[in-house]
C-alpha positions as CSV (number, residue, x, y, z in Angstrom):
1,X,-76.7,-1.4,-130.9
2,X,-77.4,1.0,-128.1
3,X,-78.2,-2.0,-125.8
4,X,-74.8,-3.6,-126.6
5,X,-72.9,-0.4,-125.9
6,X,-74.9,0.2,-122.7
7,X,-74.2,-3.4,-121.5
8,X,-70.5,-3.1,-122.3
9,X,-70.2,0.2,-120.4
10,X,-72.1,-1.3,-117.4
11,X,-69.9,-4.4,-117.4
12,X,-66.7,-2.3,-117.6
13,X,-67.9,-0.1,-114.8
14,X,-68.8,-3.1,-112.6
15,X,-65.3,-4.6,-113.2
16,X,-63.6,-1.4,-112.3
17,X,-65.4,-0.8,-109.1
18,X,-63.8,-3.6,-107.0
19,X,-60.3,-2.4,-108.0
20,X,-61.0,1.2,-107.1
21,X,-62.7,0.3,-103.9
22,X,-59.9,-2.0,-102.7
23,X,-56.9,0.1,-103.8
24,X,-55.3,2.0,-100.9
25,X,-53.6,5.3,-101.1
26,X,-50.0,5.3,-100.0
27,X,-49.2,7.0,-96.8
28,X,-47.9,10.5,-97.6
29,X,-44.8,12.3,-96.3
30,X,-43.9,15.9,-97.0
31,X,-40.4,17.2,-97.3
32,X,-39.4,20.9,-97.5
33,X,-36.2,22.8,-98.0
34,X,-36.4,26.5,-98.1
35,X,-35.0,29.9,-97.5
36,X,-33.8,30.5,-93.9
37,X,-32.0,27.2,-93.6
38,X,-35.2,25.1,-93.2
39,X,-35.1,21.4,-94.0
40,X,-38.1,19.2,-92.8
41,X,-39.8,15.9,-93.3
42,X,-43.3,15.6,-91.8
43,X,-46.5,13.5,-92.0
44,X,-49.8,14.7,-93.3
45,X,-50.7,16.1,-89.9
46,X,-47.5,18.2,-89.9
47,X,-45.6,16.2,-87.3
48,X,-41.9,15.6,-87.8
49,X,-41.1,12.1,-88.8
50,X,-39.2,10.1,-86.2
51,X,-40.2,6.5,-86.8
52,X,-42.1,4.7,-89.6
53,X,-43.2,1.2,-90.3
54,X,-41.6,-0.5,-93.4
55,X,-43.7,-0.2,-96.6
56,X,-44.6,1.9,-99.5
57,X,-44.9,5.7,-99.2
58,X,-45.3,8.8,-101.3
59,X,-42.9,11.6,-100.6
60,X,-43.6,15.1,-101.9
61,X,-40.8,17.6,-101.6
62,X,-41.1,21.4,-102.0
63,X,-37.6,22.7,-102.7
64,X,-37.9,26.5,-102.4
65,X,-34.2,27.2,-102.1
66,X,-31.9,28.2,-104.9
67,X,-28.8,27.0,-103.1
68,X,-29.9,23.9,-101.1
69,X,-31.5,20.6,-101.9
70,X,-33.3,17.7,-100.2
71,X,-31.4,14.4,-100.3
72,X,-32.9,11.3,-98.7
73,X,-30.7,8.1,-98.2
74,X,-31.3,4.8,-96.5
75,X,-31.4,1.1,-97.1
76,X,-32.0,0.7,-100.9
77,X,-32.9,4.4,-101.3
78,X,-31.1,7.4,-102.6
79,X,-33.3,10.3,-104.0
80,X,-32.7,14.0,-104.1
81,X,-33.7,17.3,-105.6
82,X,-31.3,19.6,-107.5
83,X,-29.1,22.1,-105.6
84,X,-29.6,24.7,-108.3
85,X,-33.1,26.1,-108.6
86,X,-36.5,25.5,-107.0
87,X,-38.6,22.5,-107.7
88,X,-41.4,20.2,-106.6
89,X,-40.7,16.5,-106.6
90,X,-42.8,13.4,-105.9
91,X,-41.4,10.0,-105.2
92,X,-43.1,6.6,-104.6
93,X,-40.6,4.8,-102.4
94,X,-40.3,1.6,-100.4
95,X,-38.9,2.1,-97.0
96,X,-37.1,-0.9,-95.6
97,X,-36.1,-1.4,-91.9
98,X,-33.1,0.7,-91.0
99,X,-31.9,4.2,-90.5
100,X,-32.6,7.0,-93.0
101,X,-31.0,10.4,-93.3
102,X,-32.1,13.5,-95.1
103,X,-29.9,16.5,-95.6
104,X,-28.8,19.2,-98.0
105,X,-25.7,18.4,-100.1
106,X,-24.7,22.0,-99.9
107,X,-24.7,22.1,-96.1
108,X,-24.8,18.5,-94.8
109,X,-23.6,19.2,-91.3
110,X,-26.1,22.1,-90.9
111,X,-29.3,21.1,-92.6
112,X,-30.0,17.5,-91.7
113,X,-32.5,15.1,-90.1
114,X,-33.0,11.4,-89.6
115,X,-35.6,8.8,-88.8
116,X,-35.8,5.0,-88.3
117,X,-38.0,2.4,-90.0
118,X,-38.8,-0.6,-87.9
119,X,-41.7,-3.0,-87.2
């Protein structure tokens, strides 16, 4: 019986390896809204986002403001954090070609940014 269990575990492990080895992590973007009228969207190196290629991304937003939020809109996309309270949010998104804007709904003319997605 031990040989059967060992063989089953070995087979399952062998089948799982190709999937794990071939899966790619999504590119990550980091948004922040905080005290002091700060609203940013950066890549993992900390550089502000200006242009991106179309595709799937993971966006993590740290909302440290009790009176502002992070709202991202663009072709086929409309996601936001709450204006009231602080939170952490994570979104798996598909960015299509076009223009994207991010802003705070509480101060859209003051706290804002934008980027383009193109090939």
